[in-house]
N, CA, C and O atoms as a Maestro MAE file, in Angstrom:
{
 s_m_m2io_version
 :::
 2.0.0
}

f_m_ct {
 s_m_title
 :::
 protein
 m_atom[308] {
  # First column is atom index #
  i_m_mmod_type
  r_m_x_coord
  r_m_y_coord
  r_m_z_coord
  i_m_residue_number
  s_m_chain_name
  s_m_pdb_residue_name
  s_m_pdb_atom_name
  i_m_atomic_number
  :::
  1 25 99.292 134.714 80.805 1 A "ALA " " N  " 7
  2 3 98.554 134.711 79.545 1 A "ALA " " CA " 6
  3 2 97.613 135.903 79.506 1 A "ALA " " C  " 6
  4 15 97.118 136.351 80.540 1 A "ALA " " O  " 8
  5 25 97.375 136.401 78.331 2 A "GLN " " N  " 7
  6 3 96.462 137.520 78.159 2 A "GLN " " CA " 6
  7 2 95.020 137.054 78.090 2 A "GLN " " C  " 6
  8 15 94.111 137.861 78.281 2 A "GLN " " O  " 8
  9 25 94.788 135.802 77.828 3 A "GLU " " N  " 7
  10 3 93.438 135.233 77.728 3 A "GLU " " CA " 6
  11 2 92.953 134.839 79.121 3 A "GLU " " C  " 6
  12 15 93.641 134.116 79.841 3 A "GLU " " O  " 8
  13 25 91.775 135.313 79.494 4 A "LYS " " N  " 7
  14 3 91.215 134.997 80.808 4 A "LYS " " CA " 6
  15 2 90.943 133.493 80.917 4 A "LYS " " C  " 6
  16 15 90.476 132.870 79.964 4 A "LYS " " O  " 8
  17 25 91.235 132.924 82.072 5 A "ASN " " N  " 7
  18 3 90.989 131.504 82.364 5 A "ASN " " CA " 6
  19 2 91.775 130.553 81.466 5 A "ASN " " C  " 6
  20 15 91.332 129.432 81.215 5 A "ASN " " O  " 8
  21 25 92.921 130.981 80.986 6 A "LEU " " N  " 7
  22 3 93.756 130.137 80.130 6 A "LEU " " CA " 6
  23 2 95.069 129.844 80.846 6 A "LEU " " C  " 6
  24 15 95.720 130.752 81.363 6 A "LEU " " O  " 8
  25 25 95.444 128.596 80.872 7 A "ALA " " N  " 7
  26 3 96.732 128.196 81.436 7 A "ALA " " CA " 6
  27 2 97.454 127.355 80.400 7 A "ALA " " C  " 6
  28 15 96.835 126.555 79.698 7 A "ALA " " O  " 8
  29 25 98.750 127.534 80.307 8 A "ALA " " N  " 7
  30 3 99.553 126.758 79.365 8 A "ALA " " CA " 6
  31 2 100.682 126.088 80.146 8 A "ALA " " C  " 6
  32 15 101.282 126.694 81.033 8 A "ALA " " O  " 8
  33 25 100.956 124.856 79.812 9 A "PHE " " N  " 7
  34 3 102.018 124.100 80.463 9 A "PHE " " CA " 6
  35 2 103.003 123.627 79.407 9 A "PHE " " C  " 6
  36 15 102.609 123.254 78.302 9 A "PHE " " O  " 8
  37 25 104.271 123.643 79.748 10 A "ARG " " N  " 7
  38 3 105.310 123.196 78.824 10 A "ARG " " CA " 6
  39 2 105.555 121.707 79.038 10 A "ARG " " C  " 6
  40 15 105.723 121.255 80.170 10 A "ARG " " O  " 8
  41 25 105.575 120.958 77.958 11 A "GLY " " N  " 7
  42 3 105.851 119.532 78.037 11 A "GLY " " CA " 6
  43 2 107.211 119.219 77.447 11 A "GLY " " C  " 6
  44 15 107.648 119.868 76.496 11 A "GLY " " O  " 8
  45 25 107.870 118.242 78.001 12 A "TYR " " N  " 7
  46 3 109.179 117.823 77.503 12 A "TYR " " CA " 6
  47 2 109.129 116.357 77.115 12 A "TYR " " C  " 6
  48 15 108.532 115.536 77.812 12 A "TYR " " O  " 8
  49 25 109.749 116.044 76.017 13 A "SER " " N  " 7
  50 3 109.797 114.666 75.547 13 A "SER " " CA " 6
  51 2 110.789 113.862 76.384 13 A "SER " " C  " 6
  52 15 111.823 114.382 76.806 13 A "SER " " O  " 8
  53 25 110.468 112.596 76.620 14 A "CYS " " N  " 7
  54 3 111.385 111.723 77.365 14 A "CYS " " CA " 6
  55 2 111.858 110.564 76.494 14 A "CYS " " C  " 6
  56 15 112.533 109.654 76.976 14 A "CYS " " O  " 8
  57 25 111.502 110.602 75.211 15 A "ASP " " N  " 7
  58 3 111.877 109.513 74.320 15 A "ASP " " CA " 6
  59 2 111.900 110.049 72.894 15 A "ASP " " C  " 6
  60 15 111.346 111.114 72.621 15 A "ASP " " O  " 8
  61 25 112.526 109.331 72.003 16 A "THR " " N  " 7
  62 3 112.550 109.757 70.606 16 A "THR " " CA " 6
  63 2 111.319 109.299 69.838 16 A "THR " " C  " 6
  64 15 111.043 109.824 68.760 16 A "THR " " O  " 8
  65 25 110.580 108.344 70.360 17 A "ALA " " N  " 7
  66 3 109.357 107.862 69.714 17 A "ALA " " CA " 6
  67 2 108.157 108.603 70.298 17 A "ALA " " C  " 6
  68 15 107.974 108.635 71.515 17 A "ALA " " O  " 8
  69 25 107.348 109.192 69.435 18 A "THR " " N  " 7
  70 3 106.172 109.940 69.893 18 A "THR " " CA " 6
  71 2 105.297 109.096 70.796 18 A "THR " " C  " 6
  72 15 104.843 109.569 71.837 18 A "THR " " O  " 8
  73 25 105.057 107.870 70.417 19 A "LYS " " N  " 7
  74 3 104.177 106.980 71.177 19 A "LYS " " CA " 6
  75 2 104.633 106.844 72.632 19 A "LYS " " C  " 6
  76 15 103.801 106.786 73.537 19 A "LYS " " O  " 8
  77 25 105.928 106.794 72.859 20 A "LEU " " N  " 7
  78 3 106.456 106.651 74.216 20 A "LEU " " CA " 6
  79 2 106.606 107.993 74.925 20 A "LEU " " C  " 6
  80 15 106.346 108.090 76.124 20 A "LEU " " O  " 8
  81 25 107.019 109.024 74.202 21 A "SER " " N  " 7
  82 3 107.239 110.311 74.857 21 A "SER " " CA " 6
  83 2 105.945 110.962 75.311 21 A "SER " " C  " 6
  84 15 105.964 111.753 76.254 21 A "SER " " O  " 8
  85 25 104.821 110.656 74.673 22 A "LEU " " N  " 7
  86 3 103.542 111.224 75.097 22 A "LEU " " CA " 6
  87 2 103.184 110.806 76.514 22 A "LEU " " C  " 6
  88 15 102.517 111.556 77.227 22 A "LEU " " O  " 8
  89 25 103.610 109.635 76.931 23 A "ARG " " N  " 7
  90 3 103.271 109.136 78.267 23 A "ARG " " CA " 6
  91 2 103.847 110.030 79.363 23 A "ARG " " C  " 6
  92 15 103.237 110.168 80.423 23 A "ARG " " O  " 8
  93 25 105.003 110.636 79.128 24 A "CYS " " N  " 7
  94 3 105.612 111.448 80.179 24 A "CYS " " CA " 6
  95 2 105.457 112.948 79.958 24 A "CYS " " C  " 6
  96 15 105.838 113.735 80.824 24 A "CYS " " O  " 8
  97 25 104.911 113.356 78.831 25 A "MET " " N  " 7
  98 3 104.775 114.787 78.563 25 A "MET " " CA " 6
  99 2 103.696 115.454 79.401 25 A "MET " " C  " 6
  100 15 103.734 116.671 79.578 25 A "MET " " O  " 8
  101 25 102.745 114.708 79.916 26 A "PHE " " N  " 7
  102 3 101.630 115.301 80.642 26 A "PHE " " CA " 6
  103 2 101.641 114.972 82.134 26 A "PHE " " C  " 6
  104 15 100.613 115.072 82.804 26 A "PHE " " O  " 8
  105 25 102.803 114.580 82.649 27 A "VAL " " N  " 7
  106 3 103.013 114.385 84.086 27 A "VAL " " CA " 6
  107 2 104.246 115.189 84.490 27 A "VAL " " C  " 6
  108 15 105.003 115.656 83.639 27 A "VAL " " O  " 8
  109 25 104.435 115.343 85.798 28 A "ARG " " N  " 7
  110 3 105.624 116.059 86.269 28 A "ARG " " CA " 6
  111 2 106.879 115.284 85.893 28 A "ARG " " C  " 6
  112 15 106.823 114.086 85.618 28 A "ARG " " O  " 8
  113 25 108.012 115.979 85.885 29 A "GLN " " N  " 7
  114 3 109.277 115.304 85.635 29 A "GLN " " CA " 6
  115 2 109.452 114.217 86.681 29 A "GLN " " C  " 6
  116 15 109.340 114.481 87.878 29 A "GLN " " O  " 8
  117 25 109.723 113.009 86.241 30 A "GLY " " N  " 7
  118 3 109.836 111.867 87.139 30 A "GLY " " CA " 6
  119 2 108.520 111.142 87.354 30 A "GLY " " C  " 6
  120 15 108.473 110.167 88.104 30 A "GLY " " O  " 8
  121 25 107.440 111.601 86.706 31 A "GLY " " N  " 7
  122 3 106.125 110.989 86.869 31 A "GLY " " CA " 6
  123 2 105.919 109.736 86.045 31 A "GLY " " C  " 6
  124 15 104.877 109.087 86.144 31 A "GLY " " O  " 8
  125 25 106.904 109.391 85.234 32 A "ALA " " N  " 7
  126 3 106.859 108.163 84.437 32 A "ALA " " CA " 6
  127 2 108.143 107.382 84.690 32 A "ALA " " C  " 6
  128 15 109.223 107.958 84.823 32 A "ALA " " O  " 8
  129 25 108.004 106.077 84.754 33 A "GLU " " N  " 7
  130 3 109.175 105.215 84.972 33 A "GLU " " CA " 6
  131 2 110.145 105.345 83.801 33 A "GLU " " C  " 6
  132 15 109.737 105.626 82.674 33 A "GLU " " O  " 8
  133 25 111.409 105.141 84.075 34 A "ASP " " N  " 7
  134 3 112.424 105.167 83.024 34 A "ASP " " CA " 6
  135 2 112.617 103.750 82.486 34 A "ASP " " C  " 6
  136 15 113.729 103.223 82.454 34 A "ASP " " O  " 8
  137 25 111.499 103.147 82.062 35 A "ASN " " N  " 7
  138 3 111.543 101.806 81.487 35 A "ASN " " CA " 6
  139 2 111.061 101.884 80.033 35 A "ASN " " C  " 6
  140 15 110.560 102.931 79.624 35 A "ASN " " O  " 8
  141 25 111.192 100.835 79.257 36 A "PRO " " N  " 7
  142 3 110.796 100.893 77.846 36 A "PRO " " CA " 6
  143 2 109.327 101.267 77.622 36 A "PRO " " C  " 6
  144 15 108.997 101.829 76.578 36 A "PRO " " O  " 8
  145 25 108.438 100.969 78.575 37 A "GLN " " N  " 7
  146 3 107.014 101.274 78.415 37 A "GLN " " CA " 6
  147 2 106.654 102.659 78.937 37 A "GLN " " C  " 6
  148 15 105.535 103.121 78.716 37 A "GLN " " O  " 8
  149 25 107.579 103.335 79.625 38 A "ARG " " N  " 7
  150 3 107.317 104.645 80.243 38 A "ARG " " CA " 6
  151 2 106.079 104.578 81.141 38 A "ARG " " C  " 6
  152 15 105.187 105.421 81.040 38 A "ARG " " O  " 8
  153 25 106.031 103.581 82.011 39 A "THR " " N  " 7
  154 3 104.896 103.355 82.899 39 A "THR " " CA " 6
  155 2 104.666 104.578 83.785 39 A "THR " " C  " 6
  156 15 105.599 105.086 84.406 39 A "THR " " O  " 8
  157 25 103.409 105.050 83.840 40 A "LEU " " N  " 7
  158 3 103.089 106.220 84.653 40 A "LEU " " CA " 6
  159 2 103.068 105.872 86.132 40 A "LEU " " C  " 6
  160 15 102.559 104.822 86.524 40 A "LEU " " O  " 8
  161 25 103.629 106.765 86.957 41 A "LYS " " N  " 7
  162 3 103.617 106.613 88.406 41 A "LYS " " CA " 6
  163 2 102.572 107.515 89.047 41 A "LYS " " C  " 6
  164 15 102.304 107.397 90.243 41 A "LYS " " O  " 8
  165 25 101.984 108.406 88.273 42 A "GLU " " N  " 7
  166 3 100.990 109.339 88.781 42 A "GLU " " CA " 6
  167 2 99.997 109.696 87.684 42 A "GLU " " C  " 6
  168 15 100.197 109.348 86.520 42 A "GLU " " O  " 8
  169 25 98.923 110.394 88.057 43 A "GLN " " N  " 7
  170 3 97.914 110.795 87.080 43 A "GLN " " CA " 6
  171 2 98.449 111.922 86.204 43 A "GLN " " C  " 6
  172 15 99.292 112.709 86.636 43 A "GLN " " O  " 8
  173 25 97.951 111.993 84.965 44 A "ASN " " N  " 7
  174 3 98.364 113.084 84.095 44 A "ASN " " CA " 6
  175 2 97.618 114.364 84.464 44 A "ASN " " C  " 6
  176 15 96.655 114.330 85.230 44 A "ASN " " O  " 8
  177 25 98.063 115.482 83.918 45 A "ILE " " N  " 7
  178 3 97.508 116.792 84.260 45 A "ILE " " CA " 6
  179 2 96.018 116.891 83.951 45 A "ILE " " C  " 6
  180 15 95.287 117.561 84.680 45 A "ILE " " O  " 8
  181 25 95.552 116.242 82.890 46 A "PHE " " N  " 7
  182 3 94.142 116.333 82.522 46 A "PHE " " CA " 6
  183 2 93.250 115.637 83.549 46 A "PHE " " C  " 6
  184 15 92.169 116.131 83.866 46 A "PHE " " O  " 8
  185 25 93.691 114.508 84.064 47 A "ALA " " N  " 7
  186 3 92.930 113.794 85.090 47 A "ALA " " CA " 6
  187 2 92.868 114.611 86.377 47 A "ALA " " C  " 6
  188 15 91.825 114.666 87.030 47 A "ALA " " O  " 8
  189 25 93.969 115.239 86.739 48 A "VAL " " N  " 7
  190 3 94.010 116.053 87.955 48 A "VAL " " CA " 6
  191 2 93.092 117.261 87.818 48 A "VAL " " C  " 6
  192 15 92.324 117.563 88.732 48 A "VAL " " O  " 8
  193 25 93.166 117.953 86.685 49 A "LEU " " N  " 7
  194 3 92.306 119.124 86.472 49 A "LEU " " CA " 6
  195 2 90.830 118.743 86.515 49 A "LEU " " C  " 6
  196 15 90.019 119.469 87.090 49 A "LEU " " O  " 8
  197 25 90.477 117.611 85.911 50 A "LYS " " N  " 7
  198 3 89.081 117.158 85.912 50 A "LYS " " CA " 6
  199 2 88.605 116.899 87.340 50 A "LYS " " C  " 6
  200 15 87.485 117.267 87.694 50 A "LYS " " O  " 8
  201 25 89.441 116.273 88.157 51 A "GLN " " N  " 7
  202 3 89.074 116.011 89.552 51 A "GLN " " CA " 6
  203 2 88.868 117.307 90.335 51 A "GLN " " C  " 6
  204 15 88.097 117.343 91.294 51 A "GLN " " O  " 8
  205 25 89.559 118.366 89.924 52 A "LEU " " N  " 7
  206 3 89.434 119.661 90.592 52 A "LEU " " CA " 6
  207 2 88.283 120.495 90.038 52 A "LEU " " C  " 6
  208 15 88.044 121.609 90.506 52 A "LEU " " O  " 8
  209 25 87.563 119.963 89.039 53 A "GLY " " N  " 7
  210 3 86.408 120.659 88.497 53 A "GLY " " CA " 6
  211 2 86.681 121.518 87.279 53 A "GLY " " C  " 6
  212 15 85.804 122.265 86.846 53 A "GLY " " O  " 8
  213 25 87.879 121.429 86.716 54 A "PHE " " N  " 7
  214 3 88.227 122.204 85.529 54 A "PHE " " CA " 6
  215 2 87.928 121.400 84.274 54 A "PHE " " C  " 6
  216 15 87.844 120.172 84.315 54 A "PHE " " O  " 8
  217 25 87.770 122.095 83.169 55 A "SER " " N  " 7
  218 3 87.678 121.418 81.875 55 A "SER " " CA " 6
  219 2 88.958 121.727 81.114 55 A "SER " " C  " 6
  220 15 89.629 122.720 81.399 55 A "SER " " O  " 8
  221 25 89.293 120.897 80.163 56 A "SER " " N  " 7
  222 3 90.510 121.114 79.384 56 A "SER " " CA " 6
  223 2 90.276 120.707 77.942 56 A "SER " " C  " 6
  224 15 89.520 119.780 77.653 56 A "SER " " O  " 8
  225 25 90.933 121.415 77.052 57 A "ASP " " N  " 7
  226 3 90.897 121.114 75.624 57 A "ASP " " CA " 6
  227 2 92.310 120.762 75.194 57 A "ASP " " C  " 6
  228 15 93.266 121.429 75.591 57 A "ASP " " O  " 8
  229 25 92.445 119.737 74.399 58 A "LEU " " N  " 7
  230 3 93.746 119.281 73.930 58 A "LEU " " CA " 6
  231 2 93.752 119.344 72.415 58 A "LEU " " C  " 6
  232 15 92.934 118.698 71.760 58 A "LEU " " O  " 8
  233 25 94.665 120.115 71.858 59 A "TYR " " N  " 7
  234 3 94.789 120.249 70.409 59 A "TYR " " CA " 6
  235 2 96.042 119.501 69.971 59 A "TYR " " C  " 6
  236 15 97.150 119.836 70.391 59 A "TYR " " O  " 8
  237 25 95.869 118.512 69.147 60 A "ALA " " N  " 7
  238 3 96.967 117.636 68.752 60 A "ALA " " CA " 6
  239 2 97.431 117.941 67.336 60 A "ALA " " C  " 6
  240 15 96.631 118.262 66.456 60 A "ALA " " O  " 8
  241 25 98.724 117.837 67.138 61 A "MET " " N  " 7
  242 3 99.303 118.050 65.816 61 A "MET " " CA " 6
  243 2 99.577 116.727 65.101 61 A "MET " " C  " 6
  244 15 99.840 116.718 63.898 61 A "MET " " O  " 8
  245 25 99.520 115.629 65.817 62 A "GLN " " N  " 7
  246 3 99.785 114.336 65.207 62 A "GLN " " CA " 6
  247 2 98.601 113.414 65.445 62 A "GLN " " C  " 6
  248 15 97.730 113.712 66.262 62 A "GLN " " O  " 8
  249 25 98.570 112.322 64.750 63 A "SER " " N  " 7
  250 3 97.405 111.428 64.810 63 A "SER " " CA " 6
  251 2 97.581 110.312 65.838 63 A "SER " " C  " 6
  252 15 97.440 109.135 65.505 63 A "SER " " O  " 8
  253 25 97.881 110.666 67.058 64 A "GLU " " N  " 7
  254 3 98.027 109.687 68.136 64 A "GLU " " CA " 6
  255 2 96.735 109.634 68.951 64 A "GLU " " C  " 6
  256 15 96.775 109.733 70.177 64 A "GLU " " O  " 8
  257 25 95.594 109.479 68.283 65 A "MET " " N  " 7
  258 3 94.297 109.526 68.951 65 A "MET " " CA " 6
  259 2 94.144 108.434 70.001 65 A "MET " " C  " 6
  260 15 93.426 108.630 70.981 65 A "MET " " O  " 8
  261 25 94.792 107.299 69.826 66 A "TRP " " N  " 7
  262 3 94.738 106.229 70.821 66 A "TRP " " CA " 6
  263 2 95.197 106.752 72.173 66 A "TRP " " C  " 6
  264 15 94.665 106.357 73.210 66 A "TRP " " O  " 8
  265 25 96.191 107.646 72.163 67 A "PHE " " N  " 7
  266 3 96.704 108.198 73.416 67 A "PHE " " CA " 6
  267 2 95.821 109.323 73.926 67 A "PHE " " C  " 6
  268 15 95.424 109.331 75.091 67 A "PHE " " O  " 8
  269 25 95.516 110.269 73.056 68 A "TYR " " N  " 7
  270 3 94.759 111.443 73.478 68 A "TYR " " CA " 6
  271 2 93.391 111.073 74.035 68 A "TYR " " C  " 6
  272 15 92.893 111.745 74.939 68 A "TYR " " O  " 8
  273 25 92.780 110.028 73.518 69 A "SER " " N  " 7
  274 3 91.462 109.632 74.006 69 A "SER " " CA " 6
  275 2 91.522 109.090 75.436 69 A "SER " " C  " 6
  276 15 90.485 108.982 76.092 69 A "SER " " O  " 8
  277 25 92.705 108.750 75.927 70 A "ASN " " N  " 7
  278 3 92.864 108.245 77.299 70 A "ASN " " CA " 6
  279 2 93.360 109.296 78.285 70 A "ASN " " C  " 6
  280 15 93.627 108.971 79.442 70 A "ASN " " O  " 8
  281 25 93.491 110.559 77.850 71 A "THR " " N  " 7
  282 3 94.044 111.591 78.732 71 A "THR " " CA " 6
  283 2 93.030 112.187 79.684 71 A "THR " " C  " 6
  284 15 93.409 112.879 80.629 71 A "THR " " O  " 8
  285 25 91.752 111.938 79.460 72 A "MET " " N  " 7
  286 3 90.657 112.516 80.238 72 A "MET " " CA " 6
  287 2 90.451 113.995 79.936 72 A "MET " " C  " 6
  288 15 89.806 114.691 80.720 72 A "MET " " O  " 8
  289 25 90.984 114.496 78.818 73 A "ALA " " N  " 7
  290 3 90.689 115.868 78.398 73 A "ALA " " CA " 6
  291 2 89.230 115.918 77.963 73 A "ALA " " C  " 6
  292 15 88.698 114.933 77.451 73 A "ALA " " O  " 8
  293 25 88.585 117.061 78.166 74 A "ASP " " N  " 7
  294 3 87.169 117.177 77.823 74 A "ASP " " CA " 6
  295 2 86.943 117.236 76.315 74 A "ASP " " C  " 6
  296 15 85.983 116.659 75.803 74 A "ASP " " O  " 8
  297 25 87.819 117.927 75.615 75 A "ASN " " N  " 7
  298 3 87.701 118.045 74.160 75 A "ASN " " CA " 6
  299 2 89.045 117.749 73.524 75 A "ASN " " C  " 6
  300 15 90.085 118.186 74.017 75 A "ASN " " O  " 8
  301 25 89.020 117.017 72.443 76 A "ILE " " N  " 7
  302 3 90.236 116.675 71.703 76 A "ILE " " CA " 6
  303 2 90.042 117.126 70.269 76 A "ILE " " C  " 6
  304 15 89.046 116.776 69.636 76 A "ILE " " O  " 8
  305 25 90.979 117.895 69.754 77 A "ALA " " N  " 7
  306 3 90.888 118.365 68.369 77 A "ALA " " CA " 6
  307 2 92.205 118.166 67.658 77 A "ALA " " C  " 6
  308 15 92.328 118.501 66.480 77 A "ALA " " O  " 8
  :::
 }
 m_bond[307] {
  # First column is bond index #
  i_m_from
  i_m_to
  i_m_order
  :::
  1 1 2 1
  2 2 3 1
  3 3 4 2
  4 3 5 1
  5 5 6 1
  6 6 7 1
  7 7 8 2
  8 7 9 1
  9 9 10 1
  10 10 11 1
  11 11 12 2
  12 11 13 1
  13 13 14 1
  14 14 15 1
  15 15 16 2
  16 15 17 1
  17 17 18 1
  18 18 19 1
  19 19 20 2
  20 19 21 1
  21 21 22 1
  22 22 23 1
  23 23 24 2
  24 23 25 1
  25 25 26 1
  26 26 27 1
  27 27 28 2
  28 27 29 1
  29 29 30 1
  30 30 31 1
  31 31 32 2
  32 31 33 1
  33 33 34 1
  34 34 35 1
  35 35 36 2
  36 35 37 1
  37 37 38 1
  38 38 39 1
  39 39 40 2
  40 39 41 1
  41 41 42 1
  42 42 43 1
  43 43 44 2
  44 43 45 1
  45 45 46 1
  46 46 47 1
  47 47 48 2
  48 47 49 1
  49 49 50 1
  50 50 51 1
  51 51 52 2
  52 51 53 1
  53 53 54 1
  54 54 55 1
  55 55 56 2
  56 55 57 1
  57 57 58 1
  58 58 59 1
  59 59 60 2
  60 59 61 1
  61 61 62 1
  62 62 63 1
  63 63 64 2
  64 63 65 1
  65 65 66 1
  66 66 67 1
  67 67 68 2
  68 67 69 1
  69 69 70 1
  70 70 71 1
  71 71 72 2
  72 71 73 1
  73 73 74 1
  74 74 75 1
  75 75 76 2
  76 75 77 1
  77 77 78 1
  78 78 79 1
  79 79 80 2
  80 79 81 1
  81 81 82 1
  82 82 83 1
  83 83 84 2
  84 83 85 1
  85 85 86 1
  86 86 87 1
  87 87 88 2
  88 87 89 1
  89 89 90 1
  90 90 91 1
  91 91 92 2
  92 91 93 1
  93 93 94 1
  94 94 95 1
  95 95 96 2
  96 95 97 1
  97 97 98 1
  98 98 99 1
  99 99 100 2
  100 99 101 1
  101 101 102 1
  102 102 103 1
  103 103 104 2
  104 103 105 1
  105 105 106 1
  106 106 107 1
  107 107 108 2
  108 107 109 1
  109 109 110 1
  110 110 111 1
  111 111 112 2
  112 111 113 1
  113 113 114 1
  114 114 115 1
  115 115 116 2
  116 115 117 1
  117 117 118 1
  118 118 119 1
  119 119 120 2
  120 119 121 1
  121 121 122 1
  122 122 123 1
  123 123 124 2
  124 123 125 1
  125 125 126 1
  126 126 127 1
  127 127 128 2
  128 127 129 1
  129 129 130 1
  130 130 131 1
  131 131 132 2
  132 131 133 1
  133 133 134 1
  134 134 135 1
  135 135 136 2
  136 135 137 1
  137 137 138 1
  138 138 139 1
  139 139 140 2
  140 139 141 1
  141 141 142 1
  142 142 143 1
  143 143 144 2
  144 143 145 1
  145 145 146 1
  146 146 147 1
  147 147 148 2
  148 147 149 1
  149 149 150 1
  150 150 151 1
  151 151 152 2
  152 151 153 1
  153 153 154 1
  154 154 155 1
  155 155 156 2
  156 155 157 1
  157 157 158 1
  158 158 159 1
  159 159 160 2
  160 159 161 1
  161 161 162 1
  162 162 163 1
  163 163 164 2
  164 163 165 1
  165 165 166 1
  166 166 167 1
  167 167 168 2
  168 167 169 1
  169 169 170 1
  170 170 171 1
  171 171 172 2
  172 171 173 1
  173 173 174 1
  174 174 175 1
  175 175 176 2
  176 175 177 1
  177 177 178 1
  178 178 179 1
  179 179 180 2
  180 179 181 1
  181 181 182 1
  182 182 183 1
  183 183 184 2
  184 183 185 1
  185 185 186 1
  186 186 187 1
  187 187 188 2
  188 187 189 1
  189 189 190 1
  190 190 191 1
  191 191 192 2
  192 191 193 1
  193 193 194 1
  194 194 195 1
  195 195 196 2
  196 195 197 1
  197 197 198 1
  198 198 199 1
  199 199 200 2
  200 199 201 1
  201 201 202 1
  202 202 203 1
  203 203 204 2
  204 203 205 1
  205 205 206 1
  206 206 207 1
  207 207 208 2
  208 207 209 1
  209 209 210 1
  210 210 211 1
  211 211 212 2
  212 211 213 1
  213 213 214 1
  214 214 215 1
  215 215 216 2
  216 215 217 1
  217 217 218 1
  218 218 219 1
  219 219 220 2
  220 219 221 1
  221 221 222 1
  222 222 223 1
  223 223 224 2
  224 223 225 1
  225 225 226 1
  226 226 227 1
  227 227 228 2
  228 227 229 1
  229 229 230 1
  230 230 231 1
  231 231 232 2
  232 231 233 1
  233 233 234 1
  234 234 235 1
  235 235 236 2
  236 235 237 1
  237 237 238 1
  238 238 239 1
  239 239 240 2
  240 239 241 1
  241 241 242 1
  242 242 243 1
  243 243 244 2
  244 243 245 1
  245 245 246 1
  246 246 247 1
  247 247 248 2
  248 247 249 1
  249 249 250 1
  250 250 251 1
  251 251 252 2
  252 251 253 1
  253 253 254 1
  254 254 255 1
  255 255 256 2
  256 255 257 1
  257 257 258 1
  258 258 259 1
  259 259 260 2
  260 259 261 1
  261 261 262 1
  262 262 263 1
  263 263 264 2
  264 263 265 1
  265 265 266 1
  266 266 267 1
  267 267 268 2
  268 267 269 1
  269 269 270 1
  270 270 271 1
  271 271 272 2
  272 271 273 1
  273 273 274 1
  274 274 275 1
  275 275 276 2
  276 275 277 1
  277 277 278 1
  278 278 279 1
  279 279 280 2
  280 279 281 1
  281 281 282 1
  282 282 283 1
  283 283 284 2
  284 283 285 1
  285 285 286 1
  286 286 287 1
  287 287 288 2
  288 287 289 1
  289 289 290 1
  290 290 291 1
  291 291 292 2
  292 291 293 1
  293 293 294 1
  294 294 295 1
  295 295 296 2
  296 295 297 1
  297 297 298 1
  298 298 299 1
  299 299 300 2
  300 299 301 1
  301 301 302 1
  302 302 303 1
  303 303 304 2
  304 303 305 1
  305 305 306 1
  306 306 307 1
  307 307 308 2
  :::
 }
}
């Protein structure tokens, strides 16, 4: 990236429903169970970054605030 202190990660959908695919978009491939609830097996990237002392901003294009508010991102827009 040309912006200092900026990192970007690519997310992939694991379901056709936004509500379910969001659960696996912020963990490594295989970090969510392949069950109807997409149960997480590990922490998402925002929780890991926070534990390491980083801050993160999450910019959302859809109104899934119920999910974004649980990601542990510092700022949600």
